C-alpha positions as CSV (number, residue, x, y, z in Angstrom):
1,X,-4.4,21.9,-7.9
2,X,-5.7,19.9,-5.0
3,X,-4.8,16.4,-3.7
4,X,-8.3,15.1,-4.6
5,X,-7.5,15.9,-8.3
6,X,-4.6,13.5,-8.5
7,X,-5.1,10.9,-5.7
8,X,-5.8,7.3,-6.5
9,X,-9.3,6.2,-5.5
10,X,-9.0,2.4,-6.1
11,X,-6.3,1.9,-3.5
12,X,-4.3,-1.4,-3.2
13,X,-3.4,-2.2,0.4
14,X,-2.1,-5.0,2.5
15,X,-2.7,-6.3,6.1
16,X,-0.1,-6.5,8.8
17,X,-0.1,-10.3,8.3
18,X,0.6,-10.1,4.6
19,X,3.9,-11.9,3.8
20,X,6.7,-9.5,2.7
21,X,7.2,-11.5,-0.5
22,X,3.6,-10.8,-1.5
23,X,3.9,-7.1,-0.8
24,X,7.0,-6.9,-2.9
25,X,5.2,-8.7,-5.7
26,X,2.2,-6.3,-5.5
27,X,4.5,-3.3,-5.6
28,X,6.4,-4.7,-8.5
29,X,3.4,-5.6,-10.6
30,X,1.6,-2.3,-9.9
31,X,4.8,-0.2,-10.1
32,X,4.3,1.2,-6.6
33,X,7.0,2.3,-4.2
34,X,4.8,1.8,-1.1
35,X,1.6,0.3,0.2
36,X,-0.8,1.3,3.0
37,X,-1.1,-1.3,5.7
38,X,-4.7,-1.6,7.0
39,X,-6.5,-3.4,9.8
40,X,-9.7,-5.5,9.6
41,X,-11.8,-2.4,9.4
42,X,-9.7,-1.0,6.5
43,X,-8.2,1.7,8.7
44,X,-4.7,2.7,7.7
45,X,-2.3,1.6,10.5
46,X,0.9,2.1,8.7
47,X,2.8,2.1,5.4
48,X,5.4,-0.2,3.9
49,X,7.8,1.1,1.3
50,X,10.5,-0.3,-0.9
51,X,13.2,1.2,1.4
52,X,11.7,-0.6,4.4
53,X,12.3,-3.9,2.6
């Protein structure tokens, strides 16, 4: 099995300016343990996880 067979295509992300409370809400509602952080061009610049918060 390859990554492309199980990866999520409709990815939820946040920007570096997203309030932490909003990121927590998104992770809770979508049952996610982490979110990619993207810049204005949608390039991944980092990741925020439950353990970071």
